[in-house]
A tleap script that builds the chain and sets N, CA, C and O, in Angstrom:
source leaprc.protein.ff14SB
mol = sequence {
  NMET ARG SER ASP LEU ILE LEU LYS LEU GLY
  GLU ASP THR ASN ARG LYS LEU HIE LEU VAL
  GLU ILE GLN ASP PRO GLN LEU HIE GLU TYR
  PHE HIE SER ILE ALA GLU LEU ASP ARG GLN
  ILE PHE ASN ALA GLN LYS SER LEU GLU SER
  LEU ASP GLN LYS SER SER THR CTHR
}
set mol.1.N position { 0.825 -1.191 0.000 }
set mol.1.CA position { 0.000 0.000 0.000 }
set mol.1.C position { 0.879 1.269 0.000 }
set mol.1.O position { 0.660 2.181 -0.797 }
set mol.2.N position { 1.848 1.311 0.881 }
set mol.2.CA position { 2.730 2.489 0.950 }
set mol.2.C position { 3.510 2.652 -0.349 }
set mol.2.O position { 3.624 3.760 -0.875 }
set mol.3.N position { 4.044 1.553 -0.864 }
set mol.3.CA position { 4.830 1.639 -2.099 }
set mol.3.C position { 3.949 2.063 -3.275 }
set mol.3.O position { 4.412 2.765 -4.174 }
set mol.4.N position { 2.697 1.646 -3.275 }
set mol.4.CA position { 1.781 2.071 -4.336 }
set mol.4.C position { 1.546 3.578 -4.282 }
set mol.4.O position { 1.510 4.246 -5.316 }
set mol.5.N position { 1.388 4.107 -3.072 }
set mol.5.CA position { 1.187 5.549 -2.919 }
set mol.5.C position { 2.426 6.339 -3.327 }
set mol.5.O position { 2.318 7.392 -3.957 }
set mol.6.N position { 3.603 5.829 -2.967 }
set mol.6.CA position { 4.846 6.501 -3.351 }
set mol.6.C position { 5.009 6.481 -4.866 }
set mol.6.O position { 5.424 7.476 -5.461 }
set mol.7.N position { 4.686 5.358 -5.485 }
set mol.7.CA position { 4.753 5.259 -6.938 }
set mol.7.C position { 3.787 6.251 -7.588 }
set mol.7.O position { 4.154 6.934 -8.544 }
set mol.8.N position { 2.568 6.333 -7.081 }
set mol.8.CA position { 1.576 7.269 -7.616 }
set mol.8.C position { 2.045 8.715 -7.448 }
set mol.8.O position { 1.897 9.530 -8.359 }
set mol.9.N position { 2.608 9.026 -6.289 }
set mol.9.CA position { 3.147 10.362 -6.053 }
set mol.9.C position { 4.221 10.693 -7.083 }
set mol.9.O position { 4.231 11.788 -7.645 }
set mol.10.N position { 5.118 9.752 -7.327 }
set mol.10.CA position { 6.180 9.966 -8.300 }
set mol.10.C position { 5.644 10.153 -9.707 }
set mol.10.O position { 6.101 11.024 -10.446 }
set mol.11.N position { 4.671 9.329 -10.073 }
set mol.11.CA position { 4.082 9.451 -11.409 }
set mol.11.C position { 3.382 10.792 -11.586 }
set mol.11.O position { 3.529 11.442 -12.620 }
set mol.12.N position { 2.620 11.204 -10.574 }
set mol.12.CA position { 1.924 12.492 -10.661 }
set mol.12.C position { 2.907 13.659 -10.710 }
set mol.12.O position { 2.719 14.607 -11.472 }
set mol.13.N position { 3.946 13.582 -9.899 }
set mol.13.CA position { 4.961 14.639 -9.902 }
set mol.13.C position { 5.666 14.701 -11.246 }
set mol.13.O position { 5.897 15.784 -11.782 }
set mol.14.N position { 6.005 13.543 -11.786 }
set mol.14.CA position { 6.665 13.474 -13.086 }
set mol.14.C position { 5.788 14.112 -14.164 }
set mol.14.O position { 6.281 14.880 -14.990 }
set mol.15.N position { 4.497 13.798 -14.159 }
set mol.15.CA position { 3.576 14.366 -15.138 }
set mol.15.C position { 3.507 15.890 -14.986 }
set mol.15.O position { 3.533 16.617 -15.979 }
set mol.16.N position { 3.418 16.365 -13.745 }
set mol.16.CA position { 3.326 17.811 -13.508 }
set mol.16.C position { 4.615 18.535 -13.901 }
set mol.16.O position { 4.571 19.666 -14.383 }
set mol.17.N position { 5.759 17.884 -13.696 }
set mol.17.CA position { 7.019 18.474 -14.145 }
set mol.17.C position { 7.035 18.581 -15.665 }
set mol.17.O position { 7.435 19.600 -16.227 }
set mol.18.N position { 6.595 17.521 -16.311 }
set mol.18.CA position { 6.583 17.486 -17.773 }
set mol.18.C position { 5.663 18.574 -18.332 }
set mol.18.O position { 5.969 19.187 -19.355 }
set mol.19.N position { 4.545 18.805 -17.661 }
set mol.19.CA position { 3.587 19.817 -18.109 }
set mol.19.C position { 3.919 21.211 -17.573 }
set mol.19.O position { 3.173 22.162 -17.807 }
set mol.20.N position { 5.029 21.329 -16.863 }
set mol.20.CA position { 5.508 22.573 -16.267 }
set mol.20.C position { 4.478 23.153 -15.281 }
set mol.20.O position { 4.335 24.369 -15.161 }
set mol.21.N position { 3.778 22.271 -14.594 }
set mol.21.CA position { 2.871 22.709 -13.532 }
set mol.21.C position { 3.637 22.894 -12.219 }
set mol.21.O position { 3.172 23.575 -11.305 }
set mol.22.N position { 4.811 22.280 -12.143 }
set mol.22.CA position { 5.683 22.410 -10.977 }
set mol.22.C position { 7.022 22.918 -11.479 }
set mol.22.O position { 7.544 22.424 -12.478 }
set mol.23.N position { 7.575 23.894 -10.794 }
set mol.23.CA position { 8.900 24.401 -11.147 }
set mol.23.C position { 9.781 24.327 -9.909 }
set mol.23.O position { 9.757 25.205 -9.046 }
set mol.24.N position { 10.554 23.260 -9.850 }
set mol.24.CA position { 11.454 23.037 -8.723 }
set mol.24.C position { 12.762 22.494 -9.288 }
set mol.24.O position { 12.768 21.408 -9.867 }
set mol.25.N position { 13.861 23.212 -9.136 }
set mol.25.CA position { 15.132 22.785 -9.726 }
set mol.25.C position { 15.568 21.377 -9.303 }
set mol.25.O position { 16.070 20.612 -10.126 }
set mol.26.N position { 15.380 21.035 -8.039 }
set mol.26.CA position { 15.794 19.714 -7.575 }
set mol.26.C position { 14.947 18.619 -8.223 }
set mol.26.O position { 15.477 17.586 -8.630 }
set mol.27.N position { 13.651 18.838 -8.319 }
set mol.27.CA position { 12.788 17.849 -8.963 }
set mol.27.C position { 13.112 17.716 -10.443 }
set mol.27.O position { 13.075 16.615 -10.991 }
set mol.28.N position { 13.431 18.837 -11.095 }
set mol.28.CA position { 13.822 18.779 -12.506 }
set mol.28.C position { 15.115 17.989 -12.672 }
set mol.28.O position { 15.265 17.263 -13.655 }
set mol.29.N position { 16.029 18.110 -11.756 }
set mol.29.CA position { 17.273 17.327 -11.810 }
set mol.29.C position { 16.958 15.834 -11.714 }
set mol.29.O position { 17.500 15.030 -12.471 }
set mol.30.N position { 16.089 15.476 -10.792 }
set mol.30.CA position { 15.671 14.067 -10.678 }
set mol.30.C position { 15.000 13.605 -11.970 }
set mol.30.O position { 15.258 12.503 -12.454 }
set mol.31.N position { 14.139 14.457 -12.519 }
set mol.31.CA position { 13.423 14.142 -13.751 }
set mol.31.C position { 14.404 13.834 -14.889 }
set mol.31.O position { 14.237 12.851 -15.611 }
set mol.32.N position { 15.416 14.674 -15.039 }
set mol.32.CA position { 16.401 14.462 -16.104 }
set mol.32.C position { 17.238 13.214 -15.858 }
set mol.32.O position { 17.574 12.501 -16.804 }
set mol.33.N position { 17.577 12.943 -14.608 }
set mol.33.CA position { 18.334 11.729 -14.280 }
set mol.33.C position { 17.517 10.478 -14.595 }
set mol.33.O position { 18.043 9.508 -15.141 }
set mol.34.N position { 16.251 10.505 -14.255 }
set mol.34.CA position { 15.380 9.367 -14.537 }
set mol.34.C position { 15.215 9.187 -16.043 }
set mol.34.O position { 15.225 8.059 -16.537 }
set mol.35.N position { 15.065 10.278 -16.765 }
set mol.35.CA position { 14.925 10.198 -18.220 }
set mol.35.C position { 16.168 9.566 -18.846 }
set mol.35.O position { 16.051 8.760 -19.769 }
set mol.36.N position { 17.342 9.920 -18.361 }
set mol.36.CA position { 18.584 9.327 -18.879 }
set mol.36.C position { 18.633 7.829 -18.572 }
set mol.36.O position { 19.008 7.029 -19.429 }
set mol.37.N position { 18.259 7.458 -17.367 }
set mol.37.CA position { 18.217 6.031 -17.018 }
set mol.37.C position { 17.215 5.286 -17.889 }
set mol.37.O position { 17.482 4.165 -18.322 }
set mol.38.N position { 16.070 5.897 -18.148 }
set mol.38.CA position { 15.072 5.278 -19.025 }
set mol.38.C position { 15.633 5.047 -20.421 }
set mol.38.O position { 15.384 4.003 -21.024 }
set mol.39.N position { 16.390 6.015 -20.941 }
set mol.39.CA position { 17.011 5.852 -22.264 }
set mol.39.C position { 18.001 4.688 -22.256 }
set mol.39.O position { 18.036 3.893 -23.195 }
set mol.40.N position { 18.800 4.591 -21.202 }
set mol.40.CA position { 19.765 3.496 -21.107 }
set mol.40.C position { 19.065 2.148 -21.026 }
set mol.40.O position { 19.495 1.189 -21.666 }
set mol.41.N position { 18.001 2.066 -20.253 }
set mol.41.CA position { 17.240 0.818 -20.132 }
set mol.41.C position { 16.615 0.461 -21.477 }
set mol.41.O position { 16.655 -0.698 -21.891 }
set mol.42.N position { 16.040 1.442 -22.159 }
set mol.42.CA position { 15.426 1.212 -23.459 }
set mol.42.C position { 16.451 0.680 -24.457 }
set mol.42.O position { 16.188 -0.291 -25.167 }
set mol.43.N position { 17.619 1.319 -24.507 }
set mol.43.CA position { 18.668 0.879 -25.434 }
set mol.43.C position { 19.179 -0.515 -25.089 }
set mol.43.O position { 19.438 -1.314 -25.989 }
set mol.44.N position { 19.327 -0.818 -23.810 }
set mol.44.CA position { 19.775 -2.150 -23.400 }
set mol.44.C position { 18.737 -3.193 -23.781 }
set mol.44.O position { 19.090 -4.280 -24.240 }
set mol.45.N position { 17.477 -2.878 -23.599 }
set mol.45.CA position { 16.413 -3.814 -23.951 }
set mol.45.C position { 16.403 -4.073 -25.456 }
set mol.45.O position { 16.245 -5.213 -25.891 }
set mol.46.N position { 16.572 -3.014 -26.251 }
set mol.46.CA position { 16.630 -3.196 -27.705 }
set mol.46.C position { 17.808 -4.077 -28.102 }
set mol.46.O position { 17.682 -4.921 -28.988 }
set mol.47.N position { 18.952 -3.884 -27.450 }
set mol.47.CA position { 20.126 -4.708 -27.739 }
set mol.47.C position { 19.865 -6.159 -27.401 }
set mol.47.O position { 20.219 -7.052 -28.171 }
set mol.48.N position { 19.246 -6.404 -26.254 }
set mol.48.CA position { 18.926 -7.780 -25.854 }
set mol.48.C position { 17.943 -8.429 -26.822 }
set mol.48.O position { 18.093 -9.599 -27.173 }
set mol.49.N position { 16.947 -7.676 -27.247 }
set mol.49.CA position { 15.988 -8.213 -28.209 }
set mol.49.C position { 16.668 -8.538 -29.529 }
set mol.49.O position { 16.347 -9.546 -30.158 }
set mol.50.N position { 17.593 -7.704 -29.954 }
set mol.50.CA position { 18.324 -7.942 -31.186 }
set mol.50.C position { 19.173 -9.210 -31.070 }
set mol.50.O position { 19.211 -10.033 -31.986 }
set mol.51.N position { 19.849 -9.352 -29.936 }
set mol.51.CA position { 20.647 -10.560 -29.722 }
set mol.51.C position { 19.766 -11.797 -29.685 }
set mol.51.O position { 20.144 -12.842 -30.215 }
set mol.52.N position { 18.616 -11.695 -29.077 }
set mol.52.CA position { 17.699 -12.817 -28.977 }
set mol.52.C position { 17.212 -13.225 -30.369 }
set mol.52.O position { 17.102 -14.413 -30.674 }
set mol.53.N position { 16.920 -12.225 -31.211 }
set mol.53.CA position { 16.480 -12.531 -32.570 }
set mol.53.C position { 17.587 -13.184 -33.367 }
set mol.53.O position { 17.337 -14.114 -34.133 }
set mol.54.N position { 18.809 -12.709 -33.197 }
set mol.54.CA position { 19.945 -13.286 -33.912 }
set mol.54.C position { 20.191 -14.723 -33.485 }
set mol.54.O position { 20.472 -15.583 -34.320 }
set mol.55.N position { 20.085 -14.988 -32.183 }
set mol.55.CA position { 20.357 -16.343 -31.688 }
set mol.55.C position { 19.241 -17.311 -32.082 }
set mol.55.O position { 19.495 -18.505 -32.238 }
set mol.56.N position { 18.013 -16.821 -32.246 }
set mol.56.CA position { 16.925 -17.708 -32.626 }
set mol.56.C position { 16.949 -18.035 -34.107 }
set mol.56.O position { 16.316 -19.002 -34.530 }
set mol.57.N position { 17.664 -17.254 -34.906 }
set mol.57.CA position { 17.744 -17.527 -36.353 }
set mol.57.C position { 18.950 -18.401 -36.692 }
set mol.57.O position { 19.081 -18.864 -37.825 }
set mol.58.N position { 19.820 -18.626 -35.727 }
set mol.58.CA position { 21.000 -19.465 -36.017 }
set mol.58.C position { 20.824 -20.847 -35.468 }
set mol.58.O position { 21.711 -21.688 -35.616 }
savepdb mol mol.pdb
quit
């Protein structure tokens, strides 16, 4: 229950930062750090999927 509320708080804050409803330098720093991590995770996942496709065709 607590973790669900914390997750919801983070999601709502993230949305408000994106829509510029909140202007807080520290929160924007967190937002940019999370966005960079998301890009790294996305790229790693694409690489893994590519490797998986290559291994299934051989």
